[in-house]
C-alpha positions as CSV (number, residue, x, y, z in Angstrom):
1,X,99.3,-17.1,-11.7
2,X,98.6,-15.0,-15.0
3,X,100.0,-11.3,-15.6
4,X,97.5,-8.6,-16.0
5,X,99.9,-7.1,-17.1
6,X,99.6,-5.5,-20.6
7,X,102.7,-4.7,-22.7
8,X,102.2,-3.0,-25.8
9,X,105.0,-3.3,-28.6
10,X,106.5,-0.5,-30.0
11,X,105.4,0.3,-33.8
12,X,108.4,-0.8,-35.4
13,X,108.2,-4.1,-33.9
14,X,105.0,-4.4,-34.3
15,X,105.0,-3.8,-38.2
16,X,107.7,-5.9,-38.6
17,X,105.7,-8.8,-37.0
18,X,102.9,-8.2,-38.7
19,X,105.3,-8.1,-41.8
20,X,107.0,-11.8,-41.2
21,X,103.0,-13.1,-40.4
22,X,101.9,-12.0,-43.7
23,X,105.2,-13.1,-45.3
24,X,104.7,-16.8,-43.5
25,X,100.9,-17.1,-44.5
26,X,101.6,-15.9,-48.3
27,X,104.9,-18.8,-48.3
28,X,102.0,-21.4,-47.2
29,X,99.5,-20.0,-49.8
30,X,102.6,-20.7,-52.5
31,X,103.4,-23.9,-51.2
32,X,99.8,-25.2,-51.0
33,X,99.4,-24.0,-54.8
34,X,102.7,-25.9,-55.5
35,X,101.2,-29.3,-53.6
36,X,97.8,-29.2,-56.0
37,X,100.0,-29.0,-58.7
38,X,102.0,-32.0,-57.5
39,X,98.9,-34.1,-56.9
40,X,98.0,-33.5,-60.3
41,X,100.9,-34.7,-62.2
42,X,101.3,-37.5,-64.2
43,X,103.9,-40.3,-63.1
44,X,104.1,-37.8,-60.0
45,X,106.8,-40.2,-57.9
46,X,108.6,-41.1,-61.0
47,X,109.1,-37.4,-61.7
48,X,110.5,-36.6,-58.4
49,X,113.3,-39.2,-58.5
50,X,114.1,-37.5,-61.3
51,X,114.3,-33.9,-60.2
52,X,113.5,-33.7,-56.6
53,X,113.7,-29.7,-56.7
54,X,110.2,-29.6,-58.3
55,X,108.9,-30.2,-54.5
56,X,111.6,-28.4,-52.6
57,X,109.8,-25.1,-51.7
58,X,106.7,-27.4,-50.5
59,X,108.7,-29.6,-48.3
60,X,110.6,-26.4,-46.8
61,X,107.2,-25.1,-45.8
62,X,106.1,-28.7,-44.7
63,X,109.3,-28.7,-42.1
64,X,108.6,-24.9,-41.1
65,X,105.0,-25.6,-40.6
66,X,105.2,-28.9,-38.4
67,X,108.3,-27.4,-36.3
68,X,105.8,-24.4,-35.5
69,X,102.5,-26.4,-35.3
70,X,103.7,-28.6,-33.2
71,X,106.9,-28.1,-31.8
72,X,107.2,-24.8,-30.4
73,X,105.8,-23.3,-26.7
74,X,102.9,-21.2,-28.9
75,X,101.6,-23.1,-32.2
76,X,101.1,-21.2,-34.9
77,X,97.9,-21.3,-36.5
78,X,98.8,-20.4,-40.1
79,X,101.0,-23.9,-39.7
80,X,98.0,-25.5,-38.2
81,X,95.5,-24.5,-41.2
82,X,98.4,-25.3,-43.8
83,X,99.1,-29.1,-42.6
84,X,95.7,-30.0,-42.2
85,X,94.9,-28.8,-45.3
86,X,98.0,-30.3,-47.2
87,X,96.5,-33.8,-45.0
88,X,92.8,-32.9,-46.2
89,X,94.1,-33.2,-49.8
90,X,95.5,-36.4,-49.6
91,X,93.2,-37.9,-47.5
92,X,90.4,-37.1,-49.7
93,X,91.6,-39.4,-52.3
94,X,90.7,-42.1,-50.4
95,X,86.6,-41.2,-51.5
96,X,85.3,-41.2,-55.0
97,X,84.3,-37.8,-55.7
98,X,82.3,-38.7,-59.1
99,X,84.7,-36.0,-60.9
100,X,87.5,-36.3,-63.6
101,X,88.7,-39.6,-63.4
102,X,92.4,-38.2,-63.6
103,X,92.0,-36.5,-60.6
104,X,93.2,-40.1,-58.7
105,X,96.3,-40.3,-60.8
106,X,98.2,-40.1,-57.8
107,X,95.6,-42.1,-55.4
108,X,98.5,-44.5,-54.1
109,X,101.5,-42.5,-54.8
110,X,104.6,-43.3,-52.2
111,X,105.6,-39.6,-51.8
112,X,101.8,-38.7,-51.0
113,X,102.2,-41.2,-48.0
114,X,105.1,-40.3,-47.3
115,X,104.1,-36.4,-46.6
116,X,100.9,-38.1,-44.6
117,X,102.8,-40.0,-42.7
118,X,105.5,-37.4,-41.7
119,X,102.1,-35.1,-40.8
120,X,100.2,-37.6,-39.0
121,X,103.2,-38.8,-36.7
122,X,104.1,-35.1,-35.3
123,X,100.6,-34.3,-35.2
124,X,99.2,-37.4,-33.4
125,X,101.9,-36.9,-30.7
126,X,100.9,-33.4,-30.0
127,X,97.0,-34.6,-29.9
128,X,97.9,-37.2,-27.7
129,X,100.4,-35.2,-25.2
130,X,96.6,-33.7,-24.3
131,X,95.3,-36.5,-23.0
132,X,96.4,-38.2,-19.7
133,X,96.6,-42.2,-21.2
134,X,97.9,-43.6,-17.9
135,X,94.9,-42.6,-16.5
136,X,92.3,-43.8,-19.2
137,X,94.0,-47.2,-19.2
138,X,93.0,-47.7,-15.5
139,X,89.3,-47.0,-15.6
140,X,86.6,-49.2,-15.3
141,X,85.4,-48.9,-19.4
142,X,82.1,-49.9,-19.0
143,X,81.2,-47.4,-16.4
144,X,83.7,-44.6,-18.3
145,X,81.3,-44.9,-21.4
146,X,78.2,-45.1,-19.7
147,X,78.9,-42.3,-17.5
148,X,80.1,-40.1,-20.3
149,X,77.0,-40.9,-22.6
150,X,74.8,-39.6,-19.8
151,X,76.3,-36.5,-19.5
152,X,77.1,-35.7,-23.1
153,X,73.0,-36.4,-23.8
154,X,71.6,-33.2,-22.4
155,X,75.1,-31.1,-21.5
156,X,74.6,-27.8,-20.2
157,X,74.8,-24.9,-22.2
158,X,78.1,-23.4,-23.2
159,X,78.8,-19.8,-24.3
160,X,79.2,-20.8,-27.8
161,X,75.8,-22.8,-27.2
162,X,74.2,-19.5,-26.1
163,X,75.7,-17.5,-28.6
164,X,74.3,-19.7,-31.1
165,X,70.9,-20.1,-30.1
166,X,70.3,-16.0,-28.3
167,X,72.4,-13.7,-30.9
168,X,73.2,-15.4,-34.2
169,X,72.3,-13.6,-36.9
170,X,71.0,-14.7,-40.5
171,X,74.3,-13.9,-41.8
172,X,75.5,-16.0,-39.5
173,X,73.8,-19.0,-39.7
174,X,74.7,-18.5,-43.3
175,X,78.0,-18.6,-42.5
176,X,77.7,-21.6,-40.1
177,X,75.7,-23.7,-42.9
178,X,78.7,-23.0,-45.5
179,X,81.1,-24.6,-42.9
180,X,79.3,-27.2,-42.0
181,X,78.5,-27.9,-45.9
182,X,81.7,-29.3,-45.5
183,X,80.9,-32.6,-43.4
184,X,77.0,-32.5,-44.2
185,X,77.4,-33.0,-47.9
186,X,79.3,-36.2,-47.4
187,X,77.8,-37.4,-44.3
188,X,78.9,-40.8,-43.1
189,X,81.4,-41.5,-46.1
190,X,84.2,-42.5,-44.2
191,X,82.8,-44.9,-41.9
192,X,82.4,-47.3,-44.9
193,X,86.1,-47.8,-44.2
194,X,85.4,-50.1,-40.8
195,X,82.3,-52.4,-42.1
196,X,84.4,-55.1,-44.0
197,X,85.4,-58.4,-42.1
198,X,84.0,-61.1,-40.4
199,X,80.1,-60.4,-39.8
200,X,78.9,-60.1,-35.7
201,X,76.1,-58.1,-34.1
202,X,78.7,-55.2,-33.6
203,X,79.5,-54.9,-37.6
204,X,75.8,-55.1,-38.1
205,X,75.0,-51.9,-36.0
206,X,77.1,-50.1,-37.9
207,X,76.0,-51.2,-41.3
208,X,72.9,-50.0,-39.4
209,X,73.7,-46.5,-38.6
210,X,75.4,-46.2,-42.3
211,X,72.4,-47.3,-44.0
212,X,70.3,-44.6,-41.9
213,X,73.2,-41.8,-42.7
214,X,72.8,-43.1,-46.4
215,X,68.8,-42.9,-46.6
216,X,68.7,-46.7,-46.6
217,X,69.6,-46.2,-50.2
218,X,67.2,-43.8,-52.0
219,X,68.5,-40.4,-52.5
220,X,65.6,-38.2,-51.7
221,X,66.5,-39.3,-47.8
222,X,70.0,-39.4,-47.5
223,X,71.0,-36.9,-44.7
224,X,73.4,-35.0,-47.3
225,X,70.3,-34.3,-49.3
226,X,68.3,-32.7,-46.4
227,X,71.6,-30.6,-46.0
228,X,71.8,-29.6,-49.9
229,X,68.3,-28.5,-49.2
230,X,69.3,-25.8,-46.7
231,X,71.9,-24.5,-48.8
232,X,69.4,-24.1,-51.5
233,X,67.1,-22.6,-49.5
234,X,69.6,-19.4,-49.2
235,X,70.5,-19.7,-52.7
236,X,73.8,-21.3,-51.8
237,X,76.4,-23.5,-53.3
238,X,75.5,-27.6,-53.0
239,X,78.7,-28.7,-54.3
240,X,80.8,-30.7,-51.7
241,X,83.8,-28.9,-50.7
242,X,82.3,-25.6,-51.7
243,X,83.2,-23.6,-48.7
244,X,86.5,-25.0,-48.1
245,X,88.4,-22.1,-47.9
246,X,86.5,-20.8,-45.0
247,X,86.6,-24.1,-42.9
248,X,88.7,-23.7,-39.9
249,X,91.6,-26.0,-39.3
250,X,90.1,-27.4,-36.1
251,X,86.8,-29.1,-38.2
252,X,89.6,-30.0,-40.7
253,X,91.0,-31.6,-38.2
254,X,88.4,-33.4,-37.0
255,X,88.0,-35.1,-40.8
256,X,92.0,-35.5,-41.1
257,X,91.7,-37.7,-37.3
258,X,88.2,-39.4,-38.9
259,X,90.2,-40.9,-42.2
260,X,93.1,-41.9,-39.3
261,X,91.1,-44.0,-37.0
262,X,88.8,-45.5,-40.2
263,X,92.0,-46.1,-42.4
264,X,93.8,-48.0,-39.6
265,X,92.1,-51.0,-38.5
266,X,94.1,-51.3,-35.1
267,X,92.5,-47.8,-34.3
268,X,89.2,-49.1,-34.7
269,X,87.8,-49.3,-31.2
270,X,89.5,-45.5,-31.1
271,X,87.3,-45.2,-34.1
272,X,83.9,-46.7,-32.5
273,X,84.4,-44.9,-29.2
274,X,84.7,-41.4,-31.1
275,X,81.5,-42.3,-33.3
276,X,79.6,-43.6,-30.3
277,X,80.5,-39.4,-28.8
278,X,79.8,-38.0,-31.8
279,X,75.9,-39.5,-31.9
280,X,75.4,-39.3,-28.3
281,X,76.3,-35.2,-28.5
282,X,74.9,-34.7,-32.1
283,X,71.6,-34.1,-30.9
284,X,72.5,-31.3,-28.5
285,X,74.6,-29.6,-30.9
286,X,71.5,-29.7,-33.6
287,X,69.3,-28.8,-30.8
288,X,70.9,-25.3,-30.6
289,X,71.3,-24.9,-34.0
290,X,67.4,-25.5,-35.0
291,X,66.8,-23.0,-32.0
292,X,68.7,-20.4,-34.2
293,X,66.7,-21.2,-37.1
294,X,63.3,-20.9,-35.5
295,X,64.4,-18.2,-33.4
296,X,65.1,-16.2,-37.0
297,X,61.6,-17.0,-38.5
298,X,63.3,-19.4,-41.1
299,X,61.4,-21.9,-43.5
300,X,61.0,-25.6,-42.5
301,X,63.7,-26.8,-45.5
302,X,66.1,-24.3,-43.6
303,X,66.2,-26.5,-40.6
304,X,65.0,-29.6,-41.9
305,X,68.7,-31.1,-41.6
306,X,68.8,-31.3,-37.7
307,X,65.3,-31.7,-37.3
308,X,65.8,-35.3,-38.9
309,X,69.2,-35.5,-37.0
310,X,67.9,-35.0,-33.8
311,X,65.5,-37.6,-34.1
312,X,67.6,-40.2,-35.7
313,X,71.1,-40.0,-33.7
314,X,69.0,-40.1,-30.8
315,X,68.5,-43.5,-31.5
316,X,72.1,-44.0,-33.2
317,X,73.3,-43.2,-29.9
318,X,72.0,-45.5,-27.9
319,X,73.1,-48.6,-30.6
320,X,76.7,-47.2,-30.2
321,X,76.8,-47.3,-26.4
322,X,74.8,-50.3,-25.7
323,X,75.8,-52.4,-29.2
324,X,78.8,-51.5,-30.4
325,X,81.1,-49.8,-27.5
326,X,80.0,-51.9,-24.7
327,X,80.1,-55.1,-26.5
328,X,83.6,-54.3,-27.6
329,X,84.6,-53.4,-24.1
330,X,84.0,-57.4,-23.4
331,X,85.4,-58.6,-26.6
332,X,88.8,-56.5,-26.1
333,X,88.9,-56.3,-22.5
334,X,92.7,-55.3,-22.3
335,X,92.5,-52.4,-25.0
336,X,88.9,-51.9,-23.7
337,X,90.4,-48.2,-22.7
338,X,90.9,-47.0,-26.0
339,X,87.1,-47.0,-26.3
340,X,87.4,-44.1,-24.0
341,X,90.7,-42.6,-25.8
342,X,88.5,-42.7,-29.2
343,X,85.4,-40.9,-27.4
344,X,87.6,-38.4,-25.7
345,X,89.5,-37.4,-27.9
346,X,86.3,-36.9,-30.4
347,X,85.0,-34.5,-27.7
348,X,87.8,-32.9,-27.3
349,X,88.7,-32.1,-30.8
350,X,84.8,-31.6,-31.6
351,X,84.8,-28.8,-29.3
352,X,87.8,-27.4,-30.3
353,X,86.4,-27.0,-33.6
354,X,82.9,-25.7,-32.9
355,X,85.0,-22.9,-30.8
356,X,86.5,-22.3,-34.1
357,X,83.3,-22.2,-36.0
358,X,81.7,-19.8,-33.7
359,X,84.6,-17.3,-33.6
360,X,84.8,-17.8,-37.2
361,X,80.9,-16.6,-37.5
362,X,82.0,-13.7,-35.2
363,X,84.8,-12.6,-36.8
364,X,83.0,-12.8,-40.2
365,X,81.8,-9.1,-41.3
366,X,79.0,-10.3,-43.8
367,X,78.5,-13.6,-45.8
368,X,79.3,-13.9,-49.1
């Protein structure tokens, strides 16, 4: 049972703690800057073989952050942020951003792969420790998926949902769009990694989902175009990753988890379970954002993305459950529980990210 006793530290202790935290943040910032320099370095692996010390400050910060985020009783928020930002900078090289080709010079670097693997190993163990895996393995998978999807289609309003619907200001809405643009402007891109291979009904359904996300090949109908229109309505930055520094680590973790489960074919069932939750639960979240925009009296262009997604994701959710998840449960009976693992993880991480976004909106004094 938690104690209600509040103990205030003495001024000296508080000052020392604050200074330590600020120094740690500065060290992580400096280490990330060094990592960005490594990313751009020509022939990175060879240069590290000749002079390993060029990465020493970054590697020291990496080890410290892994201990702070995943191996202590109390996780360090700055450590989480640093690790997820580093992991994302590596993972984003899997996508093409129509920028300077030299930015991809190290996309197959063994050193970057080792950094990614080091973070992912510790992070994934930490994430999986929050799930009762033996219990999932005993489930009637089809029943569990149908039951979960039914509950998540129209869930009761959470405190965060009520805040968005009833209290969030226009400045808060712009802050929401800024963070949302991190994913909204590259809509569905990671799905392309699971589409190759043998032709079957599951594959074709996933292709249909991707095609609709991409406006059936028309840029004017691509979902990211609608998100860019919402940003443009407020005179905001419409470039992908334009608000990267505002993105909470919990949101970055969702993107990085997506990269992992799409890149590893062994995790195909987990990804399909995750995408099932994402498509089933999406409309409920978008209805909250739409309600906020309508309460604030915003223009149609400032909320068009939500309206589009409410319509299309309701259909996508049915496709994912009926034609993908349940079909895969029949095809892979011994491993089918991984579909539920993917579903539950996506929900857990999505709820964590949603809470972090609302917290960020509340804490922001004003949107710049």
